[in-house]
C-alpha positions in Angstrom: 39.3 -68.3 36.8 38.3 -64.8 35.9 39.1 -63.5 32.4 41.3 -60.4 32.6 38.9 -58.8 30.0 35.9 -59.6 32.1 34.0 -56.7 33.5 32.8 -56.7 37.1 29.2 -57.1 35.8 30.2 -60.1 33.7 32.0 -61.6 36.7 29.0 -61.0 38.9 26.6 -62.6 36.3 28.9 -65.6 36.1 29.1 -65.9 39.8 25.3 -65.7 40.1 24.8 -68.4 37.4 27.2 -70.7 39.3 25.3 -69.9 42.6 21.9 -70.8 41.0 23.2 -74.1 39.7 24.7 -75.0 43.1 21.6 -73.8 45.0 19.4 -76.2 43.0 21.6 -79.1 44.2 21.4 -77.8 47.8 17.6 -77.6 47.6 17.5 -81.2 46.3 19.8 -82.3 49.2 17.5 -80.5 51.7 14.4 -82.2 50.1 16.1 -85.6 50.4 16.9 -85.0 54.1 13.3 -84.0 54.7 12.1 -87.1 52.9 14.3 -89.2 55.1 12.8 -87.6 58.2 9.2 -88.1 56.8 10.0 -91.7 56.1 11.0 -92.2 59.7 14.7 -92.3 59.0 17.6 -91.3 61.2 16.7 -87.9 62.6 20.3 -87.2 63.7 21.9 -88.0 60.3 19.2 -86.1 58.4 19.5 -83.1 60.7 23.3 -83.1 60.3 22.9 -83.3 56.5 20.4 -80.4 56.6 22.6 -78.3 58.8 25.7 -78.7 56.5 23.6 -78.0 53.4 22.0 -74.9 54.9 25.3 -73.6 56.2 26.9 -74.0 52.7 23.9 -72.4 51.0 24.0 -69.5 53.5 27.6 -68.8 52.7 27.0 -69.0 49.0 24.0 -66.6 49.3 26.2 -64.2 51.2 28.8 -64.3 48.4 26.1 -63.1 45.8 24.5 -60.6 48.1 21.2 -62.6 48.6 20.8 -61.4 52.2 17.1 -62.6 52.5 18.2 -66.2 51.5 21.2 -65.9 53.9 18.9 -65.0 56.8 16.4 -67.7 55.9 19.1 -70.3 55.9 20.4 -69.0 59.2 16.9 -69.3 60.7 16.5 -72.8 59.4 19.8 -73.9 60.8 18.7 -73.3 64.4 16.2 -76.3 64.7 18.8 -78.6 63.1 21.2 -77.8 66.0 18.7 -78.8 68.7 
C-alpha cells in the first residue's frame, strides 16, 4: 500500500524494485521451461508455461514503462501459441 507521504518518484522507485524482483523469478521460470524442452520434455506444457510467464512479464513491463521489454515478450509469445 502506498504511503500518503510517498512522492510519485518514491512510488515509482518502489514499483520498479518490485518489478525487478518479480522479473528475476519470471526469467528463472522461462529458463526452466526451456530446460524442459531441451531435455525432451512435454513441449505443450512447457510452451503453455512459457506463454503464461511471458504474458505476465509483458504486463508488468508495461506497468513500469519498459516498452522494449514489453515488445520483446510480445514477440516471444507468438511461437508459444503455434
